PALO-881898 format. One record per residue (C-alpha): x, y, z; residue in one letter. Coordinates in steps of 0.02 Angstrom, whole numbers, plus 50000, padded with zeros to 5 digits. Example, Ala and Ser with C-alpha at 12.3 -4.5 7.8 and 13.67 -1.06 7.14 Angstrom:
// residues 2
px|py|pz|residu
50615|49775|50390|A;
50684|49947|50357|S;
***
This chain:
// residues 279
px|py|pz|residu
55422|45695|57035|X;
55596|45617|57047|X;
55754|45645|56949|X;
55714|45483|56828|X;
55523|45551|56783|X;
55598|45715|56749|X;
55746|45635|56633|X;
55612|45532|56552|X;
55488|45685|56514|X;
55632|45780|56445|X;
55696|45657|56330|X;
55553|45676|56190|X;
55613|45872|56196|X;
55797|45828|56191|X;
55776|45709|56034|X;
55657|45820|55950|X;
55763|45983|55970|X;
55923|45886|55903|X;
55822|45834|55746|X;
55763|46000|55723|X;
55920|46081|55729|X;
56004|45959|55614|X;
55845|45973|55487|X;
55886|46164|55501|X;
56063|46127|55440|X;
56030|46021|55306|X;
55877|46130|55230|X;
56012|46279|55241|X;
56129|46183|55157|X;
56005|46145|55012|X;
55972|46333|54995|X;
56162|46376|54977|X;
56206|46265|54829|X;
56389|46383|54836|X;
56412|46281|54979|X;
56435|46120|54881|X;
56549|46202|54761|X;
56648|46262|54904|X;
56654|46101|54997|X;
56676|45974|54850|X;
56746|46084|54695|X;
56888|46143|54763|X;
56957|45977|54845|X;
56916|45881|54685|X;
56997|46023|54585|X;
57152|45989|54692|X;
57143|45814|54675|X;
57154|45809|54491|X;
57277|45955|54478|X;
57409|45881|54602|X;
57383|45708|54551|X;
57452|45772|54372|X;
57576|45876|54416|X;
57656|45757|54552|X;
57616|45606|54471|X;
57802|45597|54393|X;
57890|45649|54567|X;
57787|45550|54691|X;
57876|45388|54759|X;
57816|45301|54921|X;
57954|45197|55022|X;
57966|45012|54988|X;
57963|44936|54845|X;
57793|44853|54878|X;
57713|45039|54867|X;
57802|45090|54707|X;
57646|45063|54591|X;
57559|45194|54706|X;
57516|45345|54619|X;
57496|45522|54708|X;
57305|45523|54642|X;
57284|45357|54730|X;
57390|45400|54910|X;
57275|45585|54900|X;
57117|45501|54877|X;
57078|45478|55074|X;
57153|45636|55099|X;
57039|45733|54986|X;
56893|45642|55064|X;
56941|45709|55225|X;
56970|45878|55172|X;
56787|45881|55091|X;
56734|45837|55274|X;
56858|45971|55331|X;
56776|46106|55221|X;
56597|46050|55258|X;
56629|46050|55440|X;
56714|46241|55436|X;
56556|46296|55332|X;
56442|46211|55453|X;
56514|46282|55598|X;
56508|46465|55531|X;
56323|46462|55547|X;
56338|46458|55732|X;
56406|46630|55709|X;
56276|46691|55592|X;
56143|46615|55709|X;
56225|46740|55854|X;
56215|46882|55730|X;
56037|46854|55683|X;
55986|46821|55849|X;
55920|46645|55810|X;
56047|46568|55933|X;
55983|46690|56089|X;
55814|46631|56048|X;
55849|46441|56051|X;
55946|46477|56207|X;
55799|46531|56326|X;
55686|46396|56238|X;
55641|46267|56374|X;
55769|46130|56296|X;
55920|46069|56358|X;
56074|46167|56287|X;
56144|46009|56253|X;
56033|45987|56104|X;
56108|46149|56006|X;
56274|46067|56022|X;
56217|45883|55962|X;
56095|45955|55831|X;
56234|46064|55756|X;
56350|45916|55751|X;
56235|45786|55676|X;
56175|45907|55543|X;
56367|45945|55481|X;
56405|45766|55502|X;
56243|45728|55399|X;
56310|45849|55272|X;
56491|45799|55279|X;
56476|45614|55267|X;
56352|45622|55120|X;
56482|45730|55007|X;
56635|45629|55052|X;
56555|45461|55032|X;
56490|45515|54855|X;
56661|45586|54823|X;
56739|45406|54851|X;
56616|45339|54755|X;
56630|45455|54584|X;
56813|45464|54601|X;
56863|45297|54524|X;
56766|45329|54380|X;
56854|45485|54345|X;
57001|45355|54276|X;
56881|45315|54129|X;
56878|45491|54066|X;
57068|45519|54092|X;
57055|45635|54245|X;
57125|45502|54357|X;
57258|45346|54325|X;
57198|45174|54355|X;
57187|45147|54530|X;
57117|44997|54643|X;
57004|45016|54767|X;
56923|44906|54909|X;
56744|44895|54879|X;
56694|44745|54975|X;
56544|44758|55108|X;
56683|44762|55252|X;
56783|44896|55158|X;
56636|45015|55119|X;
56570|44997|55283|X;
56732|45028|55378|X;
56751|45197|55265|X;
56585|45252|55311|X;
56618|45215|55484|X;
56794|45322|55499|X;
56695|45462|55398|X;
56576|45469|55512|X;
56698|45482|55662|X;
56789|45610|55559|X;
56655|45700|55525|X;
56586|45720|55717|X;
56755|45750|55771|X;
56802|45906|55646|X;
56607|45961|55667|X;
56630|45969|55865|X;
56802|46051|55854|X;
56742|46179|55731|X;
56601|46212|55852|X;
56711|46245|55983|X;
56817|46385|55900|X;
56643|46465|55827|X;
56563|46467|55985|X;
56695|46575|56064|X;
56733|46674|55898|X;
56610|46825|55852|X;
56660|46851|55664|X;
56668|46759|55519|X;
56837|46846|55471|X;
56911|46781|55638|X;
56851|46607|55628|X;
56936|46601|55438|X;
57088|46644|55518|X;
57083|46513|55648|X;
57046|46394|55492|X;
57202|46453|55410|X;
57325|46431|55556|X;
57232|46279|55642|X;
57131|46172|55543|X;
57195|46168|55376|X;
57384|46133|55456|X;
57304|46002|55547|X;
57241|45920|55378|X;
57411|45954|55301|X;
57508|45859|55434|X;
57390|45712|55442|X;
57482|45615|55314|X;
57331|45666|55200|X;
57449|45765|55068|X;
57622|45687|55096|X;
57681|45539|55213|X;
57818|45641|55304|X;
57920|45491|55331|X;
58082|45584|55289|X;
58064|45714|55425|X;
58087|45656|55611|X;
58007|45802|55703|X;
57880|45801|55576|X;
57834|45614|55605|X;
57805|45667|55784|X;
57683|45797|55759|X;
57580|45671|55637|X;
57583|45558|55789|X;
57497|45677|55903|X;
57373|45739|55775|X;
57237|45651|55801|X;
57176|45682|55619|X;
57316|45574|55560|X;
57222|45422|55628|X;
57069|45471|55535|X;
57173|45468|55369|X;
57262|45333|55413|X;
57119|45219|55458|X;
57006|45252|55299|X;
57171|45234|55190|X;
57157|45061|55249|X;
56997|45041|55214|X;
56991|45101|55034|X;
57160|45066|54968|X;
57229|44901|54920|X;
57421|44963|54947|X;
57395|45031|55115|X;
57477|44880|55173|X;
57646|44924|55105|X;
57645|45074|55201|X;
57717|45016|55365|X;
57700|45166|55462|X;
57515|45171|55458|X;
57456|45123|55643|X;
57331|44988|55658|X;
57146|45015|55619|X;
57107|44976|55799|X;
57217|45104|55862|X;
57142|45230|55733|X;
56957|45190|55795|X;
57002|45227|55981|X;
57098|45396|55953|X;
56944|45442|55838|X;
56822|45407|55966|X;
56930|45495|56117|X;
56952|45640|56013|X;
56764|45657|55952|X;
56726|45611|56138|X;
56835|45761|56210|X;
56772|45884|56091|X;
56593|45855|56103|X;
56607|45863|56296|X;
56703|46028|56302|X;
56576|46094|56183|X;
56421|46045|56289|X;
56525|46103|56442|X;
56539|46275|56366|X;
56359|46309|56288|X;
56294|46256|56458|X;
56420|46368|56566|X;
56413|46529|56440|X;
56266|46636|56480|X;
56308|46790|56379|X;
56308|46745|56195|X;
***
């Protein structure tokens, strides 16, 4: 049997194993409702509280952006924060599966190890995309009950599709990055330490919480942070005032950086999973 025949024969097994791993992540989430509270509840509370507290002191540079409230500016950042928290919780399942023996069983199964990576990332991406998209749909309604100031959002078909596209790329990238750390870390406590010193600062220095235009060194840090381009791209899709922020990179640049970042993380994940013999 030639190589092409072997590849054709293993492709259905690969797809089935990927879908099975992703389905398991979704079922696990539905059985652990507390994850929904942690992934969505905390960012929404931050959005409401910080929006109320910083509403009077927040001011963007430029006259055209003077009408932008902090909650409107913070809205895309909260959506990305939901993706980040969901990705963290999804990646922790790698450590839990290792301790429970499930991961070892999958590694010895007659399926490509690539399916472990793609299945885990796909499952986490589905969960992160669903929760963050739901927030973007519900958030504007909060202004009618006094939890948010009046804000405009682009709800055209192109804006919605663009936001979904950026959220999908951000979800893939962060889930792949979380998998990278979880594969090498043997304890949930150690993973939370990495979250505190790597993932959360990465979100903070992405322009999600503050522009950072007043600090030269912070501007350079934000430029080399790939998550900056995810937040900027999402902001340009959902915020009608994003055009007033001259420092935002072009949408095409945001897409290129996100695709490269997600692809690099996935490639490293697959390489590690194929290489390591002892898990």
